[in-house]
Every structure is written in C-alpha cells, then in structure tokens.
N, C-alpha and C positions, 0 to 999 in steps of 0.2 A: 170406769176409771175416774179418778178424782182427784182432785188438786195437783194436774201437770200441767207446765208449761207446753203448751202447742205450737207449733210455726207452722203455718199454711200458704209456702206460693201458690197464685194462683186463686187465693182465697178467695175473691168475689166471684167465682164462676159456682156453676151449675153444682156437679157434686161435690166442691168444696163446701158451700153453703149449708147442702144438707147435712154435710159431716158436722159441720158447725151446728148447727140446729141438735142435734143431738149429744154434742157434748160441753155446750156454753153453760150452763146451770152450774157444772162442777167442777169446771177446768178455765185457766187463763189461756187464751187465744189471741195470738198476733196475725193477721191477714197482711201478708206482706201480695202488694199486685200493683199493675199499672191502670187498671181498670177497662180494658180492651172490649172485657163484658165484663157485666153487672147485676147479678141475682141479687148480691149481699145491701145493696142500699135502702131496696124496698121490701126487705126482710119485717119479719117480728123483733127480731135480734140485733138490730143494726146498731142500736142504741144500748147495749146490754153493755152494764159497767164491767164484766170480764173480756171486753173484746176489745183488742186495741190494734188498730187501724195504720199501716202505712205502707202511701203511696211511692212504689218502687220499682225497678226494672230488674232481674233475673239477671241480666247484662252487666248490669253493676255492680262487682264484686263488694267493695269496699262499704256499699250501703247493704248488701242484703248478708256480709258476715255481722256486721253491728248491728242490725235490726233483729239477728237470730239468736241473739246473747240468751244463755238463760233456758234456752231449749232444752225439754227432755225427750221431746216424740218432733220432729220433722215430718210435714206431708210435701211433698214435694210436685203439686199439680200443674204449675206454671206452663203452656205450652203453646204454640201456634197449633190450629187446627180447624178442622173443617176443610172439605175439600178443596173450594173456591178460592181461601185465603194463602193455603197451600202449592196451587195452579200458578196465582197470580204474586206469591212472595216466596219464590222457592227459597232467597237467600237468608231472608229472613228466618224462615221455616227454620233452615238447617243451623243457623246462628243461637237462635234461643231454646231451639231443643235440645240441642249438642251444648254449647257453650254454657247456656244458662244451667245445666244438668252436671255441668265440669266444677262450675262456681257453686251450686248449693251444695254438691257433695263435698269439697273443700272446706266449707263456710261451715258445715256440721262436725268434718273433721277435726277443726281447728276450734270450732265450739265445745268439743268433748260431750257429743250427742251419746246420751248414754241407752236411752228406752227404745225408738224406732226411727228408722229412715223410710219411708215408704215413697218407692219410686214407681211413679206412675206412666208405663210402656203403652202399648194399647194391641189389639188385636191383628192389626193390619200386618203384621210382623210374620204371618203367618200365610202371606202372599195370598192368591186369586182363588185358589181350591182349598178353602181353609173347613173340611169337613169331620166332626166331632176330634180335632186336634186336643192333644194336650199337650204339658208344657214341656216334656222331654223332644217332640216334634222337631223336626228340621224349621229354621225359621227362613224365608224367602226374601232376597232384597228387588227382587224386579228389575227390568232393563234399566241401566243409567242413562238419566235423560228425562226418564216417563214421569210429568210430575204426580201421578199417584203416588210414587212411593218412595218422594221426598220425603215424605213425613213417616212411612214407618222406618226407612234408613236412620233417619236422625233419632229418633225412640229407641229403635233396637242400639245403635249406639251407646245412649245414655244408660239403656238396662245393660249391657257388659260392662260399663264404666262404675256402674253403682254396686255391679256383685265385684270386679276388681278391688274395690274400696271395702269390701265384706271381707273377702281374703287376704288382702294384704296390712287393713289396717283396723280389721275386726267392727268396722261400722254395722252396726244393726241395720242391716238392709232386706228390704220385703218388694217384691214388685208385683205391680198390679195389672193385671191384661186384660180392660174391658171391653165386652163385648155389646156393643148397642145400649148402651144405657139412656134410657128415657124418664120421665117424669115431670112432676109439677117444680115449677123455677128453671125451664129449661129455655134459654133465650137465644141460643144458638141456631144454626142452621143444621137442616137435618132431616131426614126421610117424616121420622115420626113428626117430628115439629111442626112441617110446614105441613102435612097433610091435617093434622089437627085442625091447626088456625086455617087452614082454607073452607075444610069441611065444616066448621060451626058458622061459618060466614056464606055457605053455600056457594064459596067460587071454586073454579076451574085448577084442579089437580095435577101437577106436571109430573112425570117419569122421566127421566133421561133414560131412553132405552128400552126393550121390550118389556121390565119389569120382571124377569122373571130370577133376579135376582133372589140368594133367600140368605134371610138372615135370621138370627135369635135374638129376640130383644130382653134387655131385661129391666124391669123398674127400679128406681132409684131407691127405693127402702130396703129392696131386697141387698143393692150394691153395700148401699152404706151398713149392714146386718154384717154379711162377708168382709168388708172394709175393718170394720171394729174388731175380727177378729185376727186380722192380719196388724194387726197396732196392738194387740194386747195376747195374741197366746205366744208363749216363748219356743213353741212349736215351728213359727211360720218364719223365724229368721234364717236368713241365708235362701230362702226360696222365691219363686218366680209362680205365681196364681192367675189361671183365666176364672174373672167372676163374669157370669150370666146366666141365663137361664136357658137349658136346651131343651125346654119343653115347648117356648112360644117362638115356633118356629114357622116361618110366611114368606112367600116371596113379596118384593116390594110392592107388584099390582094384588097381590092380594092381600098387604098389608092398606093399603088404598083403601079397597072395597070394603074391608072389615071396618075400618074407620067411618065411611059412609053409612052401613049397614047399624053400625053401633050408634052412631049419633042421628041416625034419620035425618041425613044429609042430602041433595038432591046437586050435590057438585057432581060436574062432570070429568072424567079423568083421561085424560092428552098426553100423546108421549111424545118426545123431543130427541133427537141424538145424544149420546153420552159425551158428557164434559170432557173425558180423559179415560184412560184404562180404567175396567171396573173389577171390583170383586165379584166373583161370580156367585160361590156359597162361601158363610160365614157361620159355623157351627162350635159351639167348645165344645170339650169335654170337661166336665167339671167334678170328676170323677176326683181329684187331689184334694179340692177346697172341700168336697166332703168328708173324704178321709181324716185329713189335718185339723179343719179348723171345723166342720160337722154344719158344714153351710150348704143348705138346699133353698133355692127362691122359693117363695111362696105364692107370688102375686102373676094371676095368670093374664092374657095379651087383651082379654077385652075388660076386665077389671082393671086395668093398668092406663087403656086408653080413656076411659071414662071415667077416673080420677086426673087425669092430665086434661082432658077438656074440664072438666069442673073448674080446676085452677085457670086453665086460659081466659072460660068465659067472663068469668071475674073481672081478669086482667083487660080481656076488651073492652070490656060494657064500664070499667073504673076510670082506665087509660092511664094506667099507674106505673107501666112500663112498655118500653118498646119491643114489641114481639115480632 
C-alpha cells in the first residue's frame, strides 16, 4: 500500500505502532491518541516526516472528525483495555469502547472514507470457553455486573455498530478479533509481558488462579501481516476475522515455565486468587483468515519469547520506557 492517508485512533499503542512501522515510509499517517499508553514516542519513526500526531480523545467528536479529514483508511484501535483497568473503570470502559466507536464510525462516514475502516474487536466476545472458535459462532455477553465482561460487551456493541454502518451506509468495514497478541513494543499489562519482565530480572512471577487457563499466543509481526491483508484485500470487506496463532497453545502456568526455561531465569512462580471471572480456554479457528486472506502465522512461541525478551532487555538496560 502506497500514497494513502491513514488515520489511526489509539495510534500510540503497541499494535498500532507496529502497523505504523510497516506503513510509514510509503504513506501519510495521522495518529489520534490521548497517550494513556505510549509505544510511539520512543520508536525509531517517532519523528518521521510522514507521521502527524494529534493528541485527542475519541469521546471528542468534533476533534475526531476534524482530525480524520482526508483519510483513505481508518484504523480504530483506541479502547480501554486490560482487566485491571476494566474492573476499576467500568463506566469509562463502556463510554470509550461504545461511544468512541460510534463517534469514529460517524466521523468516517461523514468524511467519506472509501478504502477501509478497520474495527478492533476482541477474542473475549466468545466468552469463557472459546475452543477453536470461528467467526460465525455465537458470541457470549457473560453475566451482567461481572467486571470481566464489561470489556467484551462494549467491544461487541462496537462490532455490531460497525457492521450496521457497512450494511446501511456501505462503509468498507472489516472487524479484527485479536487473540493474545504480544511482542516487542508491548508496554501494557498482560501475562506474557509481565512474565518476561519478571523472568529477565529473576523476580517472582505471580499467576492469578491455578494457571490451568489455556491461551493461544500470536506474535505481533504475524498479527500485522494479517492486518495488512484486512486493509488491502477487497475480499475482506464486510467480514470479521479471528487473528491468532492456533499452534502456539499453552496453559498460563506452562507459559510461565516456558518463559523461565527459554530465558534461563531462576524466577519462582507463585499463585494468588483470581481478580475476576476468568476465561478457561481461548483458542481461535483461523481457517477463514487463511482461506480468504492467505494468512498463516509463522512465529512459534519460543522464538517469539526470545524476540520479545531481547527487546525488553534493551528497554530495561537503557531505561528508555516505563515497562
């Protein structure tokens, strides 16, 4: 993709920064973010002449619509996420993830976005037992009032609205459902990030619950490969795609043990009670993304851990970002 104007909400975040790195040399990119999380500022492309940064909030419709003018592609990645944040800030989570999505869709329609609108949803829409789930399977809201599901419900609402804009206004929507993306540049909370950080410093690793929860882990470069297809491939429009690595499957306890073994760490693994309702299993079916987009994850778990640890060790040594 070349010579496009790309607008990214939440553009300072981990996945967005990886996407920007892939696109910045050949396209004009506008980042719209309130910088709650910031991978962008310390990146190698932070001062790239093709990059424009607008500090703003997705709940500010006027500012959002104005900043989006001239965009060919919109990637809506802004959201409140992370289980701690969601449980502690349920109202803000619902407002940002639902109203922010509504504002972004309306701004895209009013600005005449023609090429693509990427809607970031979540694998959590499949509920607590997500075993080889495909895109057509039933989504599950979870019990009302349980903090864990505030995020899933808010993202599912955004996904429904995005596809309503596709059907009613022909906005070229594609929804992506990430399954546990990790890798260099990740600065937010999460099991992989915390396990590697602790292991590198030989500090105790804490697991919430018994660690029997099962996850499939997707390295960020693989995720971006598929995301690029969602942006560029005409066959993607109007669809939702699970993006993950169905080969890199392991329990949370097994992940902690694998991180320690791979990195030669002496960290001890401790268990504490879970923070909220948890997801027992989360493994995607990626048949649709393979059949339509030709996507197949390439990076296996140990290679991804090593790559992430190398990046993280550099950050710890240089103290260039707050991990």
